[in-house]
C-alpha positions in Angstrom: -20.3 58.9 49.4 -20.8 59.1 45.6 -23.4 56.8 44.1 -21.0 56.1 41.2 -17.2 56.6 41.3 -14.8 55.8 38.4 -11.1 56.6 38.7 -8.8 56.3 35.7 -11.0 53.6 34.2 -9.8 51.9 31.0 -11.5 49.3 28.9 -9.9 47.4 26.1 -11.1 44.6 23.7 -9.2 42.3 21.5 -10.3 41.8 17.9 -7.9 39.2 16.4 -4.4 40.5 17.1 -5.6 44.1 17.5 -6.4 45.8 20.8 -9.2 48.3 20.8 -9.2 50.8 23.7 -12.9 51.8 24.1 -12.3 53.8 27.3 -8.9 55.5 28.0 -8.7 56.9 31.5 -12.2 58.0 32.5 -12.8 59.5 35.9 -16.4 60.3 36.9 -18.6 60.9 40.0 -22.3 60.7 40.0 -24.2 61.8 43.2 -27.5 60.6 44.5 -30.4 62.4 42.8 -28.4 63.7 39.8 -29.9 64.0 36.3 -27.2 63.7 33.6 -26.6 62.8 30.0 -23.7 61.0 28.4 -23.3 62.2 24.8 -20.9 61.4 22.0 -20.8 60.2 18.4 -20.9 56.6 17.4 -17.7 54.8 18.5 -16.9 57.4 21.1 -17.1 55.0 24.0 -20.4 56.1 25.5 -22.0 52.7 25.2 -19.0 51.0 26.8 -19.2 53.6 29.6 -22.9 52.8 30.1 -22.2 49.1 30.3 -19.7 49.7 33.1 -22.0 52.1 35.0 -24.9 49.6 34.5 -22.8 46.7 36.0 -22.9 44.9 32.7 -19.1 44.7 32.5 -15.9 45.5 34.5 -13.0 47.7 33.5 -9.7 46.4 32.2 -8.0 48.7 34.8 -8.9 51.5 37.2 -11.4 51.7 40.0 -15.2 51.3 39.7 -17.5 51.7 42.7 -21.3 51.5 42.2 -23.7 52.0 45.1 -20.9 51.7 47.7 -19.4 48.5 46.3 -16.0 48.1 44.7 -16.7 46.3 41.4 -13.4 46.9 39.7 -12.8 43.2 39.3 -16.2 41.8 40.2 -17.5 38.4 39.2 -20.5 38.1 36.9 -22.6 37.0 39.9 -21.5 40.1 41.9 -22.4 42.4 39.0 -25.8 40.7 38.5 -26.6 41.1 42.2 -25.9 44.9 42.2 -27.6 45.3 38.8 -30.8 43.5 39.8 -31.1 45.4 43.1 -29.8 48.9 42.3 -30.2 49.6 38.6 -33.0 49.9 36.1 -32.7 50.1 32.3 -34.9 51.6 29.6 -33.8 50.8 26.0 -34.7 52.3 22.6 -36.2 49.0 21.4 -38.4 48.5 24.5 -37.4 44.8 24.8 -40.9 43.7 25.9 -42.1 40.1 25.6 -45.0 40.1 23.1 -47.0 37.3 24.7 -47.2 38.9 28.1 -49.5 41.7 29.1 -48.5 45.0 30.7 -48.5 43.8 34.3 -46.5 40.6 33.5 -43.9 42.5 31.5 -43.4 44.9 34.4 -43.3 42.0 36.8 -40.4 40.2 35.1 -37.5 41.7 37.2 -39.2 40.5 40.4 -39.5 36.8 39.4 -36.0 35.9 40.7 -36.2 38.1 43.8 -37.9 35.7 46.1 -41.1 37.9 46.3 -44.4 36.0 46.3 -46.4 35.9 43.1 -49.3 37.9 44.6 -47.0 40.6 45.8 -45.1 40.7 42.5 -48.4 41.2 40.6 -49.6 43.8 43.0 -46.4 45.8 42.8 -46.3 45.5 39.0 -49.9 46.8 38.8 -49.1 49.7 41.1 -46.1 50.7 39.0 -48.2 50.3 35.8 -50.8 52.7 37.1 -48.0 55.1 38.2 -46.7 55.4 34.6 -50.1 56.0 33.2 -51.1 52.5 32.1 -54.0 51.9 34.5 -56.4 51.3 31.7 -54.1 49.1 29.7 -53.1 46.5 32.4 -54.3 43.5 30.3 -53.0 44.6 26.9 -50.1 43.0 25.2 -47.3 45.1 23.5 -48.9 44.6 20.0 -52.0 46.3 21.4 -50.1 49.4 22.6 -48.6 52.5 20.9 -44.9 53.1 20.9 -45.2 55.6 23.7 -47.2 53.1 25.8 -44.6 50.4 25.2 -41.9 52.7 26.4 -44.0 53.4 29.5 -44.2 49.6 30.1 -40.4 49.6 29.8 -40.0 52.4 32.3 -42.4 50.6 34.7 -40.3 47.4 34.3 -37.1 49.4 35.1 -38.7 50.9 38.2 -40.4 47.9 39.7 -37.3 46.8 41.6 -37.1 50.3 43.1 -33.6 50.9 41.8 -31.3 53.7 42.9 -30.1 54.5 39.4 -32.2 54.6 36.2 -30.5 54.4 32.8 -32.1 55.4 29.5 -30.3 54.3 26.4 -31.6 56.4 23.5 -35.0 56.1 25.2 -36.9 58.2 22.6 -35.1 56.9 19.5 -38.1 54.9 18.2 -40.7 57.5 19.1 -42.1 60.5 17.3 -41.2 63.9 18.7 -44.5 64.5 20.6 -44.4 61.1 22.2 -40.7 61.4 22.9 -41.3 64.7 24.7 -43.9 63.0 26.9 -41.4 60.2 27.8 -38.7 62.7 28.5 -41.1 64.5 30.9 -41.5 61.2 32.7 -37.7 61.1 33.3 -37.8 64.7 34.5 -40.5 63.9 37.0 -38.7 60.8 38.2 -35.7 62.9 38.9 -37.8 65.5 40.7 -39.1 62.7 42.8 -35.5 61.9 43.8 -34.4 59.2 41.3 -30.9 59.3 39.9 -31.3 59.4 36.1 -28.6 58.9 33.4 -29.6 59.3 29.8 -27.2 58.0 27.1 -27.9 59.8 23.8 -26.6 61.4 20.6 -29.5 63.8 20.5 -28.8 67.3 21.8 -32.4 67.9 22.5 -32.5 64.9 24.9 -29.3 66.0 26.6 -30.7 69.5 27.0 -33.4 68.4 29.6 -30.7 67.2 32.0 -28.7 69.1 34.6 -25.2 67.9 33.6 -23.8 66.7 30.3 -20.8 64.4 30.0 -19.3 64.6 26.5 -17.1 61.6 25.6 -14.9 61.2 22.5 -12.3 58.7 21.6 -12.8 57.0 24.9 -12.1 60.1 27.1 -14.3 62.7 28.7 -13.7 65.8 26.7 -15.9 68.2 28.7 -18.7 68.5 31.2 -21.2 71.3 31.1 -24.6 72.4 32.3 -27.0 72.6 29.3 
């Protein structure tokens, strides 16, 4: 069974009296343990596709299965349940809370999971150490470099032990050296068995993956191995 299955998925939006078709018949399978990139220019539909794959939205038509569940017409609560259990996100802008230290930023996804406070903090600290922040546990984001902030964001994405990890332009705010270190983290996570999907316009980022999905005008134009 595929981890992700899209069949003839379409997604449209209305702006005034105009219909915008962001996705126009996308079919895609992602298997457990894959490492792939979704690439395309601005307005190509790649962000809309990520929103669907990340259970942030449902298609206007077509079939969407994520982690064995048919979410083609899922409610917001159903999407949130799968998203919180199965999916981790890493964003370009880090999205950290400035008043919380490293451990408490990483802990955030666990707060609504029913896990005790002590276990939450223990798991968050373990993850922080695993992403190379063992000497920064009590630091706030303003006391960290950009690369360290992105490591916090990766830790936060991993703390729920998701099956799929998404990176949305994860090196966009980093210098090339720091960006390369973050990309190596994604490579290692994939070598450890994690399914990783990077959404990017940067060919150098796409080149580290094992499969590239190129999307234009809401359709998959080609797939290739970099």
